[in-house]
N, C-alpha and C positions, 0 to 999 in steps of 0.2 A: 504494499499500499504505500503511496506517495506521503511526504510529508503533511501533516495536518495543515489546511490552507492559512491558518493565523501564522504558523511557523514559516511557510514557503513565502509569504508575504514579507518577511522580515530578513530573508537570506542575504540580500545585498549588505547588509550592516555587517556582515563577516566577510565579504570577499576581501581577499588579499591579507586576511590575517594569518599568520603562518602557523600559529599552533594557540592552544590554550594557555598554555606556561608563558609564551611570550606577551599574550594578551593580558595575564594578570600583572605583568612587570612593567608593562609600558601604558603610562596614564592615557594617551589618546587612543590606543586600541582597547583599554579596559572601559573607556567611555562607550565604544561602540558595543562593547560585550554587554554592559549594563542596559544599553537600549535594546538590545536585541532580546532581553530577558523581562524587560519592564512592561507591565501592562496597566498604565495608570488608569484606564477606565474600566478596570475589571470591578464587578460586582462582588462587594465584600461579604464575607461569609458570615453566618448567623451571628447574632448577639447572643452569648449565654453567660450562665453565672459561672465566675471563675474564683478560685481559692488559691493563694500562693502559701506554700510551706516548705520547710526544711525539716527533711526526715533523718534520722541517724544512719550512718555509713561507716564504715571500717576507715576511712580516711577523712573523717569529719562530716558534717552535714551535707545532704544532697539535696538541692532545690529541686522542687517539683511544681507544677501547675495543675490544679484539678480543674476540671471542667464539667459542670452539673446540667442535666436536663431539668424539666420543668418539676419542681419540687412538689406537686400534687402526684407524680407518679414515682413516689419514693421506694417502693418494694421491687424487687425482681428486675431489676435495671442490670444490664451486663456490664461488666467491667473491663477497660482496656488500658494495658501500659503501653506508652508510644515512645519510641527513641528515634529522634530527627537524624539525618547523616550531617555529611559534611567532612568527609574523609578523614575522619578521627580527630582532625585538628580544628574544625570551623562549626559554626551552628549555634543556636541558643534556642530557648522557648519561645523566642518572637518571631523566628523565620518562618516564613509560611508553609514550607514543609512540615513545621512542628504546630503552629498555631491554627492556621486555616485547616489542617487535616483535622484536627481535634475537634474545633468547633462544627465542622460538617458532620462527624461522626456521633456528635452529641445529637445535631439534629436529625440525621438521617436514621439512626439506629437506638436513640434514647438512652445512648450509653453514658456511663461516668468514665470520663478519659483522664488517665494520669499521665502526663507528659513530663518526661524525666530528663532533667538537665545535668546529665553525667559529664565527669570532668574529662576535659580534652586532653589530646596527647601532644601538650605543648610545655615548654620551660621544663624539661626532664620526666615529664609524666609518662608513663608508658603502661602495657600492659601488666598485669591484671587491672590497675587500678579503674580504669572508666568500666570494665566489665563488673568489678565489685560493686560499683555505685548501682549499676542496673539490677544485679541482684539483690541488693540491699533495698532498691525500691519495690521489687516484687515481693519480697517477702514482708516489708511493711504492709503493704496493700492486702496481703494475706491476711495478716493478723488485724486487720481494720476493715474488713468486708463490710461487717455489719454497720460500721458507723458511717461508711462512705455510700451505703444503699446499695451494694453490688449483691447479685445472687450468682455471679460466675467470674471469673477472670480469664481473659486472653491478653495476647501481647503480640507485639509486632515492632517493626521499625523499616527504615529506609536506608538503602546504601549502607554506609558504615554503621548506622542504627540497627539495620537487619541483621548484620554480623553479631552485634552485641545482643540483639532479641534471641538469635539463634543460641549464641554461647551461653546466655543465662537458661536457656531452656535445658541446656544439656547438663548445666552443673546443677540445677535444681532436680533434674532426673535423677543424678548420681547422688548428690548429698543428702536431698530431702525425701527422695521417692515422690517426688511431687510433678504434675505437668499442667499447663494451661489447657483452657477448652480448645483454643485455637492459636495458631502461630500464622502471623501475616508478615511475609517478607517482600518488601517491593524495592525492585532494582537492586537486588542485593549484592554484595561482595564478599564470596565466602572461601576464596582461594588464594594461596600464597602466590601463585603465578596465574594469569588467565589462562583458562583451557582455549583449546583451538575452537574459533569460531565455526559454527555449523555453515553449511553452503547459503542457507537463508541469511544469516546474519553477515556473512562476506560481502554479499550482494548489497545489504543496507549499508554496511561500512563504506562501501565504494562511493555511496552517494553523498555522504557527510562531508562538509567542507572542514579543512584542518582544526579550527577552533572549535569544532563539535566533538572533537576526539580527545580519548583519553590515552596520552601517549605512555609508552612503557616507563618512561623515566619517571613520570608523575606516579604511576601505579607504584613502583618500586620505592617512591619516597614517601608514599601513604603508609606502606607497609611497615617501613623502616621507622616512622615516626610512632608508629602505635605498639610495633613488637620490640623495639629497643634492641637488647643484645640476644633476643629470641629469634631475629629477623631470618635467619637461615634453617632454623628449626622449632617453629612454634607447636604449642599444644593444641589440641582439637577444641578446646574450649577458645582459643584465640583464633584460629581458623577452622571453623566448623566444617570446612569439607575434608577434614583430615580425620574428622571423629568417627566414631561408632554411632550412627543416626538412630538405629532401632529403639523404639518406644518414646520417639517425640509425638507431639499432638498433631491432630489433623493439620496441614499446613497448606496455605494459599501462597502462591508465587507469583507476582506480577512484574513481568519485565516489559520495559521500553523497547520498542521496536528498533529504534535507531539509538545505539547502546554498545560500548565495548563490553560492558559488564554484563549485557546479557548472555554472554558466554558464560558467565558463573552462576548466573540465576538458572539457565538451562541444563547445565552440568549437575548443579546441587538438586534440581528436581529430579532428575534421572537418578542420583545417588539415594534420595529419599524413597522414591519408588522402589528400587532395589531393596531398600532396607525395611520394605513393609510399612511404611508411613502412608497415611490417607493423605494423598497430593492432588490438589488442583494447580496447574500452571496456566496462566492467562498471558498472552502477548497482547500488549496495549499498543494499538495501532497507530502511526503518525506522528509518534512523539519521542522526546530525546530522554537522556538520564536527568532525573530530577522534575519529573512532570507533575509531582505532587504541589511544586512551587507555583502552579498554573491555576487559574480560576475555574470554576465548573463550567463555564461556557465552553470550554474544551469539552466535546461530548465523550473523548475516552477518558478523560480525567473524571468527570462525573460518574462514568459506568465503573472505572475502577473503584471508587470511593462507594457506589452503591455495592458492590461485590464484598467490600469488605463489611459493609453495615449488615448485608445480608447474613455473613457469618457470626456477626454480635448479636443481631436479633433472634439467632436461632438457638443462642445460649440462656435466653431469658427465662427466669423460674426454674432453672435446672438442678439450682442447690437451695 
């Protein structure tokens, strides 16, 4: 499928930009990249009640933002922990992938969403610190489901956040003998090295301008910052593609059609199926990596959010 029309109409902004890495370091090119990603007239997400909290973690307090649906529907609400992306080094609770996604899922699924501001891999912070923060957040939610009005707990994330969600699911399986109702992985990054792309993905990548691609050196840098001294031999909790995946919860994987990391999502989905996990893999057509930063006026984005919401709604009143 070709690029979504709203993406195709902006491609001229990226003509002549030699790479994403150079665009990020060149002010003039960065402005073009920002213009490509900006949608100033986008319809804002629903307004919902939020609460900021700091929850206990092994490395100090972990900030979370809790998003609540209508207070009149207090009981039987699905719970969802959400981890934003950002190459382990970037991102926060206010980025659209975090905030807009949470608000949409409250609206579409009637869910209580806990967005986790895990520590980033900067200034010497490496694995397992970000993952420890996520595990602590899940454990806190498990201990406070009644106070939060949750009847079930699912978890998920995008890109690096998907890695952390899967890593947390593996640790909680092994350490607590616990698993979430559902695991949601959006354009996930699960491998130490990107797998060979499928023929379909090779064709999609050939259509992308250089500034849309994730070059190998950026991928390696992302891994190095997160893994630190373990960068050549990480445990499965850090790179879930290396783990024994048996016993993970039913999993939804949403891959972007035009995305180098689609190779990781497709290979991880195959590994989940081989391990006997209930897996649904969906190719989100016409969009790039990071599509959850886009407004729901993009039909593929709205469809992706509806798929996640459907999973969450199915867990209502299950506990």
